[in-house]
Backbone as a chain_set.jsonl record, in Angstrom:
{"seq": "MATPAPRRNWLSKELVLRTAVTLADESGTGVPSMRKLGDRLGIEAMSLYHHFRNKDLILDGMLDLVFAEIELPPDDMDWRAAMRARAVSMRDALIRHPWAISLMDSRTNPGPATLRHHNAVIGCLRSGGFSIAGAAHALSVLDGYIYGFTLQQLSVPFTSASGLEDVAGSILEQLPREEFPHLAEMILDRAMKPGYAYTEEFDVGLDLILDGLRRQRETW", "coords": {"N": [[-30.857, -27.26, 5.601], [-29.787, -24.263, 4.121], [-31.308, -22.615, 1.37], [-29.522, -22.124, -1.639], [-28.514, -18.877, -2.664], [-29.896, -17.219, -5.487], [-28.094, -16.951, -8.593], [-26.57, -13.934, -9.558], [-26.207, -11.348, -11.972], [-25.35, -13.024, -14.028], [-25.788, -12.781, -16.662], [-24.046, -11.711, -19.259], [-22.67, -9.187, -21.504], [-21.188, -10.347, -23.545], [-22.175, -12.972, -23.615], [-24.817, -12.502, -24.418], [-24.355, -11.42, -26.979], [-23.005, -13.495, -28.317], [-24.947, -15.441, -28.277], [-26.863, -14.165, -29.822], [-25.521, -14.108, -32.281], [-25.406, -16.848, -32.822], [-28.165, -17.412, -33.139], [-28.664, -15.799, -35.382], [-27.026, -17.047, -37.27], [-28.333, -19.469, -37.473], [-30.794, -18.739, -38.571], [-30.12, -17.078, -40.655], [-30.897, -14.518, -41.208], [-29.994, -12.269, -39.916], [-29.936, -9.885, -37.19], [-31.621, -11.145, -34.403], [-34.989, -10.978, -33.064], [-35.692, -9.205, -30.022], [-37.334, -10.644, -28.381], [-37.036, -13.331, -29.257], [-34.343, -13.642, -28.726], [-34.316, -13.288, -25.969], [-35.873, -15.515, -25.254], [-34.179, -17.637, -26.006], [-32.125, -17.259, -24.208], [-33.463, -17.652, -21.884], [-34.747, -15.637, -20.452], [-36.654, -12.653, -19.688], [-37.42, -10.459, -22.367], [-37.109, -7.751, -21.813], [-35.079, -7.678, -19.971], [-32.77, -7.616, -21.41], [-32.301, -5.009, -22.045], [-30.926, -3.937, -19.981], [-28.316, -4.241, -20.604], [-28.02, -3.472, -23.261], [-29.033, -0.631, -24.957], [-30.563, -0.548, -27.254], [-31.511, -2.392, -30.259], [-29.707, -1.853, -32.275], [-27.22, -1.583, -31.048], [-26.756, -4.18, -30.296], [-26.512, -5.375, -32.799], [-24.218, -4.039, -33.726], [-22.358, -5.134, -31.943], [-22.531, -7.857, -32.609], [-21.487, -7.884, -35.219], [-18.937, -7.067, -34.629], [-17.937, -9.308, -33.35], [-17.786, -11.029, -35.523], [-15.814, -9.747, -37.076], [-13.726, -10.149, -35.336], [-13.066, -12.762, -35.806], [-11.617, -12.787, -38.124], [-8.51, -13.169, -39.668], [-5.728, -11.303, -38.625], [-3.227, -9.228, -40.192], [0.053, -10.366, -39.77], [2.868, -8.704, -38.252], [5.337, -9.229, -39.411], [4.935, -10.23, -41.945], [4.939, -10.312, -45.503], [3.192, -7.892, -47.468], [1.576, -8.794, -49.575], [1.217, -11.56, -49.144], [0.015, -11.355, -46.665], [-2.372, -9.97, -47.246], [-3.589, -11.836, -48.861], [-3.967, -14.006, -47.078], [-5.644, -12.762, -45.266], [-7.874, -12.208, -46.895], [-8.823, -14.782, -47.525], [-9.436, -15.674, -44.946], [-11.42, -13.824, -44.257], [-13.431, -14.417, -46.146], [-14.052, -17.019, -45.315], [-15.099, -16.49, -42.76], [-17.37, -15.034, -43.435], [-18.816, -16.92, -44.835], [-19.433, -18.611, -42.749], [-21.079, -16.913, -41.331], [-23.442, -15.841, -42.902], [-25.364, -13.803, -42.816], [-24.009, -11.529, -42.164], [-22.698, -10.321, -44.262], [-23.872, -8.247, -45.78], [-23.787, -6.209, -44.023], [-21.307, -5.474, -43.186], [-19.861, -3.079, -43.667], [-21.615, -1.139, -42.925], [-22.133, -0.024, -40.481], [-22.198, 2.566, -37.979], [-21.068, 2.687, -35.561], [-18.533, 1.252, -34.885], [-17.021, -1.605, -33.301], [-14.296, -2.572, -31.015], [-12.815, -4.76, -32.129], [-13.408, -4.518, -34.823], [-12.328, -1.986, -35.419], [-9.651, -2.5, -34.8], [-9.073, -4.429, -36.706], [-9.314, -3.053, -39.236], [-7.399, -1.06, -38.872], [-5.053, -2.585, -38.679], [-4.944, -3.763, -41.218], [-4.718, -1.534, -42.927], [-2.298, -0.546, -41.92], [-0.563, -2.623, -42.621], [-0.598, -2.465, -45.425], [0.44, 0.103, -45.75], [3.014, -0.245, -44.695], [3.901, -1.932, -46.638], [4.513, -0.317, -48.764], [2.473, 1.167, -49.921], [0.861, 4.23, -50.637], [-1.256, 6.416, -48.65], [-3.536, 6.915, -50.121], [-3.296, 4.85, -51.98], [-3.542, 2.654, -50.272], [-6.206, 2.943, -49.522], [-7.436, 2.517, -52.008], [-6.654, -0.15, -52.463], [-7.815, -1.526, -50.275], [-10.513, -1.078, -50.795], [-10.95, -2.346, -53.313], [-10.229, -4.987, -52.74], [-12.026, -5.721, -50.65], [-14.439, -5.366, -52.002], [-14.249, -7.406, -53.908], [-14.054, -9.7, -52.26], [-16.501, -9.622, -50.812], [-18.317, -9.716, -52.959], [-17.691, -12.169, -54.293], [-18.202, -13.955, -52.241], [-20.959, -13.597, -51.796], [-21.864, -14.606, -54.229], [-20.962, -17.24, -54.012], [-22.505, -18.104, -51.867], [-24.955, -18.086, -53.065], [-25.098, -19.918, -55.176], [-26.599, -22.944, -56.453], [-25.529, -25.285, -55.24], [-23.32, -27.173, -53.118], [-21.116, -28.718, -53.23], [-18.656, -30.549, -55.2], [-19.88, -32.693, -56.49], [-22.511, -31.855, -56.402], [-22.384, -29.601, -58.047], [-21.784, -30.86, -60.463], [-24.132, -32.292, -60.889], [-26.021, -30.196, -61.205], [-24.917, -28.824, -63.412], [-24.968, -30.885, -65.317], [-27.718, -31.284, -65.578], [-28.527, -28.85, -66.714], [-27.114, -28.996, -69.103], [-28.328, -31.12, -70.4], [-30.698, -30.029, -71.301], [-29.907, -28.076, -73.004], [-29.683, -26.424, -76.082], [-27.106, -27.178, -77.954], [-26.034, -26.279, -80.372], [-26.948, -23.726, -80.541], [-25.933, -22.509, -78.27], [-22.965, -22.771, -78.117], [-20.602, -21.998, -76.772], [-21.259, -21.849, -74.08], [-21.954, -24.505, -73.645], [-19.456, -25.673, -74.041], [-18.046, -24.603, -71.865], [-19.416, -25.79, -69.724], [-18.962, -28.534, -70.183], [-16.126, -28.789, -70.344], [-15.19, -27.542, -68.122], [-16.987, -27.037, -65.757], [-17.97, -29.658, -65.422], [-15.728, -31.129, -65.346], [-13.652, -33.61, -63.92], [-12.612, -33.186, -60.568], [-12.801, -30.455, -60.547], [-13.406, -27.505, -58.707], [-15.592, -25.062, -57.76], [-15.002, -23.09, -55.869], [-12.284, -22.659, -56.123], [-11.995, -20.697, -57.963], [-12.016, -18.364, -56.589], [-9.401, -18.021, -55.586], [-7.997, -17.651, -57.965], [-9.036, -15.209, -58.973], [-8.351, -13.559, -56.823], [-5.537, -13.599, -56.861], [-5.092, -12.302, -59.299], [-6.01, -9.73, -58.672], [-4.23, -9.016, -56.591], [-1.807, -9.068, -57.978], [-2.276, -6.957, -59.734], [-2.509, -4.839, -57.909], [0.083, -4.778, -56.934], [1.475, -3.894, -59.209], [0.383, -1.36, -59.549], [1.03, -0.056, -57.261], [3.267, 1.724, -56.952], [2.52, 3.871, -58.55], [0.535, 5.112, -57.188]], "CA": [[-29.84, -26.578, 4.789], [-30.311, -23.051, 3.509], [-31.384, -22.62, -0.092], [-28.512, -21.217, -2.21], [-29.037, -17.646, -3.259], [-29.839, -17.252, -6.947], [-26.957, -16.246, -9.187], [-26.869, -12.606, -10.061], [-25.286, -10.813, -12.973], [-24.796, -14.077, -14.884], [-26.015, -12.397, -18.053], [-23.02, -10.768, -19.695], [-22.817, -8.695, -22.875], [-20.62, -11.32, -24.476], [-23.111, -14.093, -23.748], [-25.937, -12.033, -25.239], [-23.922, -11.246, -28.364], [-22.709, -14.806, -28.914], [-26.236, -16.093, -28.482], [-27.481, -13.489, -30.966], [-24.824, -14.589, -33.477], [-25.868, -18.224, -33.054], [-29.514, -17.331, -33.69], [-28.573, -15.245, -36.731], [-26.465, -18.104, -38.118], [-29.379, -20.485, -37.679], [-31.874, -18.224, -39.42], [-29.528, -16.429, -41.818], [-31.573, -13.251, -41.484], [-29.434, -11.141, -39.185], [-30.194, -9.723, -35.769], [-32.909, -11.718, -33.992], [-35.823, -10.105, -32.244], [-35.364, -9.241, -28.601], [-38.118, -11.722, -27.777], [-36.394, -14.607, -29.556], [-33.071, -13.666, -28.01], [-34.64, -13.525, -24.571], [-36.319, -16.903, -25.11], [-33.02, -18.527, -26.069], [-31.357, -17.066, -22.978], [-34.301, -18.007, -20.756], [-35.052, -14.44, -19.675], [-37.585, -11.732, -20.315], [-36.742, -9.604, -23.34], [-36.788, -6.449, -21.215], [-33.825, -7.777, -19.229], [-31.662, -7.325, -22.324], [-32.071, -3.572, -22.103], [-29.969, -3.553, -18.943], [-26.988, -4.291, -21.214], [-28.034, -2.813, -24.57], [-30.139, 0.319, -25.003], [-31.396, -0.83, -28.424], [-31.059, -3.502, -31.086], [-28.545, -1.445, -33.072], [-26.004, -1.877, -30.289], [-26.551, -5.626, -30.386], [-26.011, -5.637, -34.148], [-22.824, -3.588, -33.742], [-21.56, -6.112, -31.219], [-22.495, -9.095, -33.389], [-20.534, -7.702, -36.314], [-17.594, -6.997, -34.046], [-17.522, -10.689, -33.127], [-17.404, -11.578, -36.827], [-14.511, -9.175, -37.418], [-12.718, -10.753, -34.456], [-12.698, -14.068, -36.347], [-10.82, -12.627, -39.339], [-7.075, -13.163, -39.382], [-5.039, -10.019, -38.738], [-1.919, -9.347, -40.838], [1.198, -10.35, -38.857], [3.787, -7.589, -38.494], [6.517, -9.633, -40.173], [4.534, -10.894, -43.183], [4.858, -9.502, -46.712], [1.834, -7.372, -47.619], [0.795, -9.604, -50.506], [0.849, -12.79, -48.436], [-0.899, -10.986, -45.585], [-3.676, -9.651, -47.821], [-4.168, -13.096, -49.343], [-4.441, -14.744, -45.903], [-6.78, -12.025, -44.709], [-9.012, -12.387, -47.795], [-9.322, -16.144, -47.333], [-10.028, -15.72, -43.615], [-12.659, -13.049, -44.275], [-14.445, -15.186, -46.862], [-14.468, -18.132, -44.453], [-15.947, -15.948, -41.691], [-18.655, -14.642, -44.02], [-19.534, -18.15, -45.143], [-19.982, -19.085, -41.467], [-22.086, -15.957, -40.86], [-23.899, -15.206, -44.154], [-26.167, -12.609, -42.537], [-23.146, -10.378, -41.87], [-22.021, -9.781, -45.435], [-24.462, -6.983, -46.224], [-23.725, -5.253, -42.92], [-19.928, -5.318, -42.734], [-19.392, -1.691, -43.724], [-22.783, -0.257, -42.817], [-22.343, 0.432, -39.116], [-21.586, 3.852, -37.627], [-20.506, 2.571, -34.218], [-17.731, 0.022, -34.933], [-16.442, -2.066, -32.047], [-12.832, -2.615, -30.951], [-12.245, -5.731, -33.074], [-13.569, -3.931, -36.156], [-11.32, -0.927, -35.543], [-8.334, -3.142, -34.802], [-8.91, -5.094, -37.992], [-9.056, -2.096, -40.3], [-6.135, -0.389, -38.598], [-3.967, -3.51, -39.0], [-4.886, -3.938, -42.67], [-4.146, -0.303, -43.49], [-0.889, -0.497, -41.52], [0.178, -3.595, -43.426], [-0.45, -1.904, -46.767], [1.365, 1.244, -45.682], [4.358, -0.813, -44.534], [4.245, -2.584, -47.893], [4.859, 0.654, -49.791], [1.316, 1.866, -50.464], [0.501, 5.533, -50.081], [-2.541, 6.324, -47.965], [-4.537, 6.787, -51.184], [-3.166, 3.497, -52.512], [-4.108, 1.723, -49.292], [-7.662, 3.056, -49.64], [-7.817, 1.827, -53.249], [-6.451, -1.592, -52.288], [-8.826, -2.036, -49.338], [-11.806, -1.024, -51.456], [-11.088, -3.366, -54.36], [-10.167, -6.295, -52.102], [-13.28, -6.0, -49.945], [-15.488, -5.522, -53.001], [-14.125, -8.736, -54.494], [-14.366, -10.712, -51.243], [-17.946, -9.61, -50.562], [-19.027, -10.143, -54.158], [-17.518, -13.599, -54.542], [-18.871, -14.699, -51.176], [-22.39, -13.57, -52.098], [-22.079, -15.546, -55.325], [-20.776, -18.594, -53.494], [-23.659, -18.427, -51.027], [-26.162, -18.128, -53.877], [-25.124, -21.003, -56.154], [-27.462, -24.033, -55.983], [-24.781, -26.499, -54.916], [-22.329, -26.968, -52.055], [-20.026, -29.678, -53.407], [-18.324, -30.829, -56.591], [-20.91, -33.572, -57.036], [-23.692, -31.034, -56.594], [-22.146, -28.802, -59.247], [-21.888, -31.755, -61.617], [-25.552, -32.59, -61.09], [-26.677, -29.003, -61.743], [-24.395, -28.584, -64.756], [-25.466, -31.943, -66.188], [-29.137, -31.036, -65.829], [-28.598, -27.738, -67.666], [-26.583, -29.451, -70.386], [-29.313, -31.998, -71.039], [-31.764, -29.219, -71.909], [-29.275, -26.97, -73.723], [-29.432, -26.583, -77.525], [-25.67, -26.907, -78.034], [-25.719, -25.519, -81.577], [-27.302, -22.326, -80.281], [-25.098, -21.987, -77.176], [-21.778, -23.639, -78.123], [-19.582, -21.586, -75.793], [-21.751, -22.258, -72.765], [-21.818, -25.959, -73.589], [-18.033, -25.969, -73.875], [-17.681, -24.281, -70.486], [-19.989, -26.801, -68.836], [-18.314, -29.821, -70.413], [-14.676, -28.792, -70.131], [-14.828, -26.884, -66.866], [-17.867, -27.345, -64.627], [-18.139, -31.099, -65.25], [-14.415, -31.764, -65.373], [-13.34, -34.228, -62.62], [-11.698, -32.449, -59.711], [-13.03, -29.008, -60.554], [-14.121, -26.941, -57.549], [-15.926, -23.664, -58.044], [-14.368, -22.191, -54.899], [-10.92, -22.361, -56.557], [-12.03, -19.468, -58.742], [-11.707, -17.261, -55.667], [-7.951, -17.852, -55.543], [-7.569, -17.116, -59.255], [-9.367, -13.793, -59.001], [-7.594, -12.866, -55.787], [-4.163, -13.421, -57.345], [-5.12, -11.261, -60.327], [-6.126, -8.442, -57.991], [-2.988, -8.732, -55.874], [-0.798, -8.727, -58.991], [-2.583, -5.612, -60.199], [-2.159, -3.889, -56.846], [1.541, -4.655, -56.891], [1.902, -3.073, -60.343], [-0.101, 0.015, -59.398], [1.417, 0.482, -55.955], [4.176, 2.869, -57.057], [1.892, 5.021, -59.21], [-0.39, 5.745, -56.25]], "C": [[-30.48, -25.372, 4.098], [-30.305, -23.19, 1.991], [-30.351, -21.656, -0.653], [-29.157, -20.002, -2.829], [-28.929, -17.736, -4.777], [-28.636, -16.467, -7.463], [-27.409, -14.892, -9.709], [-25.787, -12.196, -11.074], [-24.643, -11.902, -13.834], [-24.899, -13.708, -16.356], [-25.005, -11.322, -18.457], [-23.3, -10.293, -21.117], [-22.301, -9.718, -23.871], [-21.561, -12.504, -24.692], [-24.299, -13.694, -24.618], [-25.533, -11.977, -26.703], [-23.651, -12.594, -29.035], [-23.999, -15.597, -29.151], [-26.954, -15.485, -29.684], [-26.845, -13.944, -32.277], [-25.283, -16.004, -33.823], [-27.257, -18.228, -33.671], [-29.498, -16.808, -35.127], [-28.012, -16.275, -37.71], [-27.524, -19.151, -38.449], [-30.449, -20.015, -38.658], [-31.356, -17.619, -40.713], [-30.075, -15.048, -42.096], [-31.01, -12.064, -40.706], [-29.876, -11.094, -37.745], [-31.565, -10.294, -35.41], [-33.723, -10.696, -33.209], [-35.4, -10.239, -30.783], [-36.125, -10.37, -27.911], [-37.456, -13.077, -28.01], [-35.069, -14.739, -28.813], [-33.304, -13.938, -26.532], [-35.073, -14.967, -24.328], [-35.137, -17.86, -25.108], [-32.189, -18.44, -24.784], [-32.153, -17.454, -21.725], [-34.629, -16.838, -19.86], [-36.14, -13.644, -20.378], [-36.815, -10.796, -21.243], [-36.308, -8.273, -22.733], [-35.481, -6.481, -20.447], [-32.621, -7.439, -20.107], [-31.317, -5.84, -22.344], [-31.208, -3.075, -20.943], [-28.552, -3.504, -19.502], [-26.916, -3.529, -22.533], [-29.262, -1.908, -24.655], [-31.098, 0.019, -26.156], [-30.777, -1.953, -29.247], [-29.846, -3.132, -31.931], [-27.243, -1.764, -32.354], [-25.713, -3.378, -30.279], [-25.977, -5.977, -31.751], [-24.558, -5.196, -34.294], [-21.921, -4.625, -33.074], [-21.454, -7.432, -31.944], [-21.476, -8.997, -34.517], [-19.102, -7.633, -35.799], [-17.059, -8.402, -33.762], [-17.104, -11.352, -34.428], [-16.031, -11.047, -37.24], [-13.404, -9.798, -36.572], [-12.266, -12.112, -34.957], [-11.757, -13.971, -37.543], [-9.349, -12.451, -38.968], [-6.479, -11.783, -39.601], [-3.679, -10.209, -39.411], [-0.792, -9.337, -39.801], [2.177, -9.232, -39.233], [4.928, -7.966, -39.431], [6.174, -10.307, -41.497], [4.485, -9.9, -44.337], [3.414, -9.102, -46.966], [0.98, -8.262, -48.517], [0.315, -10.9, -49.841], [-0.164, -12.489, -47.338], [-2.295, -10.686, -46.115], [-4.363, -10.906, -48.361], [-4.75, -13.888, -48.158], [-5.67, -14.07, -45.302], [-8.023, -12.208, -45.568], [-9.642, -13.762, -47.615], [-10.035, -16.254, -45.985], [-11.353, -14.971, -43.568], [-13.759, -13.812, -45.007], [-14.957, -16.333, -45.997], [-15.407, -17.652, -43.348], [-17.332, -15.585, -42.226], [-19.474, -15.854, -44.459], [-20.16, -18.71, -43.863], [-21.133, -18.207, -40.997], [-22.66, -15.196, -42.061], [-24.736, -13.955, -43.951], [-25.308, -11.349, -42.431], [-22.659, -9.659, -43.117], [-22.575, -8.431, -45.886], [-24.336, -5.883, -45.179], [-22.302, -4.854, -42.549], [-19.467, -3.864, -42.686], [-20.517, -0.679, -43.517], [-22.935, 0.388, -41.452], [-21.611, 1.741, -38.837], [-20.984, 3.834, -36.232], [-19.652, 1.297, -34.133], [-17.109, -0.308, -33.591], [-14.934, -2.186, -32.117], [-12.209, -3.601, -31.93], [-12.321, -5.2, -34.499], [-12.513, -2.856, -36.395], [-9.915, -1.513, -35.625], [-8.051, -3.802, -36.15], [-8.528, -4.1, -39.092], [-7.725, -1.369, -40.102], [-4.957, -1.283, -38.993], [-3.825, -3.698, -40.502], [-4.267, -2.713, -43.33], [-2.664, -0.207, -43.146], [-0.035, -1.448, -42.33], [0.418, -3.06, -44.838], [0.515, -0.729, -46.775], [2.798, 0.761, -45.525], [4.845, -1.479, -45.812], [4.492, -1.615, -49.034], [3.687, 1.376, -50.422], [1.19, 3.247, -49.822], [-0.838, 5.386, -49.365], [-3.668, 6.22, -48.981], [-4.501, 5.38, -51.765], [-3.746, 2.456, -51.572], [-5.627, 1.752, -49.346], [-8.15, 2.342, -50.895], [-7.743, 0.314, -53.061], [-7.528, -2.193, -51.387], [-10.195, -2.09, -50.002], [-11.966, -2.15, -52.477], [-11.041, -4.772, -53.766], [-11.49, -6.644, -51.417], [-14.437, -6.178, -50.924], [-15.453, -6.907, -53.632], [-14.522, -9.817, -53.49], [-15.866, -10.783, -50.998], [-18.697, -10.166, -51.768], [-18.905, -11.631, -54.415], [-18.258, -14.418, -53.484], [-20.381, -14.717, -51.387], [-22.723, -14.561, -53.209], [-21.966, -16.983, -54.838], [-21.964, -19.029, -52.638], [-24.934, -18.628, -51.848], [-26.234, -19.326, -54.81], [-25.897, -22.203, -55.582], [-26.736, -25.347, -55.761], [-23.746, -26.16, -53.855], [-21.144, -27.911, -52.17], [-19.776, -29.886, -54.883], [-19.379, -31.72, -57.241], [-22.21, -32.806, -57.285], [-23.581, -30.162, -57.832], [-22.311, -29.651, -60.499], [-23.34, -32.089, -61.92], [-26.278, -31.404, -61.727], [-26.236, -28.749, -63.181], [-24.918, -29.62, -65.743], [-26.924, -31.745, -66.553], [-29.322, -29.912, -66.842], [-28.184, -28.204, -69.055], [-27.588, -30.321, -71.142], [-30.379, -31.215, -71.793], [-31.225, -28.143, -72.846], [-29.137, -27.274, -75.218], [-27.974, -26.202, -77.824], [-25.292, -26.107, -79.274], [-25.991, -24.026, -81.375], [-26.41, -21.689, -79.234], [-23.799, -22.8, -77.072], [-20.747, -23.284, -77.065], [-19.984, -21.976, -74.378], [-21.623, -23.762, -72.604], [-20.367, -26.367, -73.373], [-17.58, -25.712, -72.443], [-18.189, -25.349, -69.52], [-19.232, -28.116, -68.959], [-16.851, -29.83, -69.976], [-14.248, -28.123, -68.835], [-15.699, -27.367, -65.71], [-17.979, -28.839, -64.357], [-16.816, -31.867, -65.3], [-14.099, -32.354, -64.001], [-12.322, -33.4, -61.838], [-11.919, -30.954, -59.685], [-13.832, -28.589, -59.329], [-14.35, -25.457, -57.804], [-15.183, -22.705, -57.114], [-12.924, -21.859, -55.266], [-10.868, -21.083, -57.393], [-11.719, -18.256, -57.866], [-10.212, -16.975, -55.651], [-7.429, -17.243, -56.834], [-7.816, -15.61, -59.313], [-8.565, -12.988, -57.996], [-6.158, -12.611, -56.234], [-4.094, -12.35, -58.431], [-5.185, -9.875, -59.692], [-4.824, -8.072, -57.293], [-1.861, -8.384, -56.841], [-1.018, -7.311, -59.513], [-2.244, -4.552, -59.162], [-0.657, -3.693, -56.749], [2.051, -3.748, -58.015], [1.531, -1.611, -60.146], [0.44, 0.714, -58.167], [2.278, 1.745, -56.083], [3.513, 4.09, -57.673], [0.935, 5.753, -58.287], [0.35, 6.516, -55.163]], "O": [[-31.583, -25.466, 3.559], [-29.41, -23.804, 1.41], [-30.283, -20.505, -0.222], [-30.22, -20.091, -3.444], [-27.953, -18.282, -5.292], [-28.214, -15.472, -6.872], [-28.512, -14.75, -10.238], [-24.64, -12.639, -11.021], [-23.523, -11.73, -14.316], [-24.183, -14.257, -17.194], [-25.11, -10.168, -18.041], [-24.072, -10.915, -21.847], [-22.908, -9.932, -24.92], [-21.723, -12.981, -25.816], [-24.736, -14.473, -25.466], [-26.276, -12.431, -27.573], [-24.025, -12.803, -30.189], [-24.108, -16.337, -30.129], [-27.577, -16.2, -30.469], [-27.543, -14.144, -33.272], [-25.521, -16.315, -34.99], [-27.508, -18.965, -34.624], [-30.226, -17.308, -35.985], [-28.471, -16.365, -38.849], [-27.592, -19.65, -39.572], [-30.948, -20.793, -39.471], [-32.04, -17.633, -41.736], [-29.75, -14.455, -43.124], [-31.521, -10.952, -40.839], [-30.16, -12.127, -37.139], [-32.562, -9.958, -36.049], [-33.199, -9.681, -32.752], [-34.828, -11.248, -30.371], [-35.62, -10.981, -26.969], [-37.326, -13.879, -27.084], [-34.719, -15.818, -28.333], [-32.581, -14.721, -25.915], [-34.695, -15.574, -23.327], [-35.091, -18.79, -24.303], [-31.622, -19.436, -24.336], [-31.588, -17.57, -20.638], [-34.777, -17.003, -18.649], [-36.499, -13.93, -21.521], [-35.693, -10.39, -20.938], [-35.264, -7.731, -23.095], [-34.834, -5.448, -20.28], [-31.576, -7.026, -19.604], [-30.18, -5.462, -22.626], [-30.804, -1.913, -20.929], [-27.687, -2.818, -18.958], [-25.862, -2.997, -22.885], [-30.39, -2.358, -24.453], [-32.295, 0.291, -26.061], [-29.666, -2.406, -28.969], [-29.04, -3.999, -32.269], [-26.268, -2.171, -32.986], [-24.553, -3.79, -30.258], [-25.056, -6.788, -31.849], [-23.755, -5.895, -34.913], [-20.85, -4.949, -33.587], [-20.403, -8.073, -31.91], [-20.695, -9.923, -34.74], [-18.171, -8.09, -36.462], [-15.864, -8.655, -33.915], [-16.168, -12.151, -34.442], [-15.182, -11.81, -37.701], [-12.276, -9.957, -37.038], [-11.192, -12.579, -34.578], [-11.16, -14.972, -37.937], [-9.004, -11.682, -38.071], [-6.7, -11.163, -40.642], [-3.041, -11.245, -39.221], [-0.692, -8.388, -39.023], [2.29, -8.867, -40.403], [5.432, -7.117, -40.166], [7.054, -10.906, -42.117], [4.036, -8.767, -44.162], [2.501, -9.888, -46.709], [-0.205, -8.461, -48.25], [-0.849, -11.28, -49.967], [-1.087, -13.269, -47.105], [-3.29, -11.092, -45.515], [-5.589, -11.014, -48.315], [-5.878, -14.377, -48.224], [-6.617, -14.737, -44.884], [-9.122, -12.351, -45.031], [-10.866, -13.885, -47.56], [-11.106, -16.854, -45.89], [-12.3, -15.419, -42.921], [-14.898, -13.852, -44.541], [-16.161, -16.588, -45.95], [-16.392, -18.319, -43.033], [-18.341, -15.803, -41.556], [-20.704, -15.804, -44.451], [-21.28, -19.222, -43.886], [-22.057, -18.689, -40.343], [-22.379, -14.007, -42.215], [-24.804, -13.117, -44.85], [-25.81, -10.236, -42.588], [-22.246, -8.502, -43.038], [-21.817, -7.567, -46.326], [-24.736, -4.745, -45.426], [-22.104, -3.993, -41.692], [-18.758, -3.468, -41.761], [-20.391, 0.489, -43.885], [-23.784, 1.262, -41.277], [-20.54, 1.995, -39.389], [-20.452, 4.842, -35.767], [-19.996, 0.37, -33.401], [-16.718, 0.582, -32.836], [-14.343, -1.93, -33.166], [-11.165, -3.302, -32.511], [-11.404, -5.408, -35.292], [-11.879, -2.824, -37.45], [-9.093, -1.068, -36.427], [-6.934, -3.74, -36.664], [-7.534, -4.291, -39.792], [-7.012, -1.098, -41.068], [-3.98, -0.806, -39.57], [-2.707, -3.785, -41.011], [-3.395, -2.838, -44.19], [-1.858, 0.176, -43.993], [1.096, -1.118, -42.688], [1.517, -3.193, -45.377], [1.315, -0.582, -47.699], [3.704, 1.302, -46.158], [6.049, -1.582, -46.048], [4.666, -2.048, -50.173], [3.879, 2.132, -51.375], [1.388, 3.407, -48.617], [-1.483, 4.342, -49.465], [-4.652, 5.519, -48.743], [-5.547, 4.781, -52.015], [-4.368, 1.489, -52.013], [-6.273, 0.71, -49.231], [-9.161, 1.641, -50.858], [-8.656, -0.413, -53.451], [-8.087, -3.245, -51.698], [-10.952, -3.039, -49.795], [-12.993, -2.828, -52.504], [-11.746, -5.662, -54.243], [-12.008, -7.746, -51.592], [-15.308, -7.024, -50.719], [-16.497, -7.515, -53.864], [-15.249, -10.748, -53.836], [-16.444, -11.87, -50.976], [-19.603, -10.986, -51.619], [-19.897, -12.292, -54.721], [-18.863, -15.444, -53.792], [-21.019, -15.748, -51.177], [-23.731, -15.265, -53.145], [-22.773, -17.838, -55.205], [-22.377, -20.187, -52.682], [-25.881, -19.264, -51.385], [-27.331, -19.721, -55.206], [-25.857, -22.453, -54.377], [-27.274, -26.412, -56.065], [-23.345, -25.005, -53.709], [-20.263, -27.91, -51.31], [-20.569, -29.462, -55.724], [-19.731, -31.526, -58.405], [-22.921, -33.072, -58.254], [-24.546, -29.997, -58.577], [-22.909, -29.211, -61.481], [-23.733, -32.161, -63.084], [-27.054, -31.575, -62.668], [-27.06, -28.491, -64.058], [-25.271, -29.282, -66.873], [-27.329, -31.999, -67.687], [-30.172, -30.005, -67.727], [-28.814, -27.857, -70.054], [-27.68, -30.261, -72.368], [-30.901, -31.683, -72.804], [-32.001, -27.379, -73.421], [-28.534, -28.284, -75.583], [-27.657, -25.017, -77.933], [-24.333, -25.336, -79.241], [-25.332, -23.178, -81.977], [-26.149, -20.487, -79.281], [-23.557, -23.446, -76.052], [-20.087, -24.168, -76.519], [-19.144, -22.384, -73.576], [-21.225, -24.242, -71.543], [-20.081, -27.294, -72.615], [-16.826, -26.499, -71.872], [-17.472, -25.76, -68.607], [-18.898, -28.741, -67.952], [-16.396, -30.766, -69.319], [-13.066, -28.138, -68.49], [-15.211, -28.026, -64.792], [-18.074, -29.255, -63.202], [-16.798, -33.098, -65.298], [-14.262, -31.661, -62.997], [-11.303, -32.972, -62.38], [-11.297, -30.25, -58.89], [-14.813, -29.237, -58.962], [-13.408, -24.699, -58.034], [-14.781, -21.622, -57.537], [-12.383, -20.87, -54.77], [-9.813, -20.461, -57.514], [-11.217, -17.243, -58.353], [-9.8, -15.816, -55.698], [-6.522, -16.412, -56.807], [-6.924, -14.835, -59.658], [-8.148, -11.866, -58.281], [-5.621, -11.526, -56.011], [-3.138, -11.575, -58.476], [-4.493, -8.955, -60.128], [-4.367, -6.934, -57.396], [-1.05, -7.503, -56.556], [-0.064, -6.558, -59.709], [-1.746, -3.481, -59.508], [-0.179, -2.583, -56.513], [2.949, -2.934, -57.802], [2.285, -0.72, -60.537], [0.324, 1.932, -58.037], [2.033, 2.73, -55.387], [3.889, 5.221, -57.366], [0.557, 6.892, -58.564], [-0.282, 7.11, -54.29]]}, "num_chains": 1, "name": "protein.A"}
């Protein structure tokens, strides 16, 4: 029996990019080296240059995959509901891919999913009565809040309500309450309150921003 011919062209751009995203998620540091990427794919690093001229193009493609995970505003949804859903979806995507948060708006060669995302968001705001200047203001303040809160969420030394209670309790034990009464009150009546979840603060802040955008929409 003849030996089957080896497969050719099995290495696609999408496979390279998805593998790069997986490696970045595992390390949390962003784009992997070409050597590590080649090792994971089982090829020589130089083979990657048949698909990507340089690492910047890989990074552009990785970020485009992250943008593709973010929910697009439906055409028939109210702008406020659409921006809320998009904000929640974006935060979830950035939590899954923490390396991407500092790179989201830094690229000069955005991919199709990135362009589609921004175009849909701007279109939703324009359909919702925002001027083009107002849409720019809204997009800027929303993204600034989403990125900032997500960075904070990724930085806190706990990942669950029980973890928060442990950290807060440890701080409280060492805290001179007479000297820091307001901080002690916050820890006791908020952080250590049964059922409290830090991530709920995201929704509170988001609603405040959306309410403010609604009030300012006509003046812009």
